[in-house]
N, C-alpha and C positions, 0 to 999 in steps of 0.2 A: 504494500500500500504506500502510495506517495504521500509523504508528510514533509512539511516545512513549517517549523514551529519557532516563533520568536519568544524570547524571554529576556528578563532583565529590566523591564520598564517599571515605572512607579513614580513616586513623588520625590523631587529633588529641589533644593533651594537654588536660586540664581547664583551663578559662579561655580556651582558644583559639577561633579562628573558622574557619568553613568556609562556602563558598557552593556550594549544589547548583543544578544547571541541569536543566531539563526541555525537551528539544527535540522539537517536534512536526512531523509531516509527514503528508501524505496525507488531511488533513481540514481543515475551516475552523476553525482554532484560535481565531481572534478572536471567534467567537460561542459558544464553549464556556466554561463556568465551570471554574476550575482549583482543585484542592485538593492539598495535601500530606498524606500519611498516614505513619505509622511503625508498625512492629511489632517489638517486642523479643521475645527468645526466651521462649516459654511465656506470652506475653501476647497479648491481642487487638489487632488493628489499630486505631489511634486517629487521629482527625483532628487534625492539627497546625495547619494554616492553610488558608484559602480566600480566593480573590480573584475578583471579578466580571469580566465581559467586558472592560470598559475599565479595570479596576483601581481604580475609584472607591470600592469598598467592600471592606474587608479584615477578616478574622476570624482570631484567633489563639487557640489553646488557652491556658487560664490558666497552664499549666505552662511556657509559653514566652514569654508576654507580657513585653515589655521586653528580650528577648534575641534573638528571631527577627524577621525582616522578610520578607514575601512580596511579590513584584512580578511583573510580566509585561511583555514587549515583544512586542506583537502583530505588529509589522513583521518581527520575527525569528522569530515563532512559538515563542517560548521563555519559560518561566516560571522564576523563581528563588526560592530560599529561602536567605536570608542568616542564618547562625547564629553568634551571638556568645556569649561567656561560657559556653561549653559545659560541661556537667556529665556525669559518668559515666552518669547516668540517661537522658541523651539517646541513648545507644547503642541503635541499632536499624537495621533496614532501612527506608529512606525511599522512599516511592512517590509518583509523580505521577499524578493522576487528572484527566481531562478529561470533562466531562459536559454534555450538552444534552438535557434531558428525560430520557428513558429510555435514551438512547444514552450509553454509558460506555466510556471507554478507560483502561486502566491501563498504566503503564510497568513495566519489569521489576524496578525497585528498585535502590537503591545502598546499600551498607553504610556506616554511620557508626559508628566506634568511638572513644569518648572514654576515654582511659586514659593514665596516666603511663608 
């Protein structure tokens, strides 16, 4: 069974840090590109970060550059999003997406709330 499960979300204060994990199973994780998206209330889902198969190429949205880091451990079939210097505007549901051509898998999302 294909599964893509995010974890690590929760409540964090502004300026704090949080690491999200995306655990994959049931498919060949190592050959899928991995992306992190987020969606805030009443806003469209936006791309936050992307990482290629081996992790050699990474992309970050301008809004999170210098604060977030994306990585993956193919041996563990897990991707990560390290979030530092968090701001209230980072509050959103964060989703993990694995893609191989037209085959796309989404995780269920994990809520991240940045508030004092």
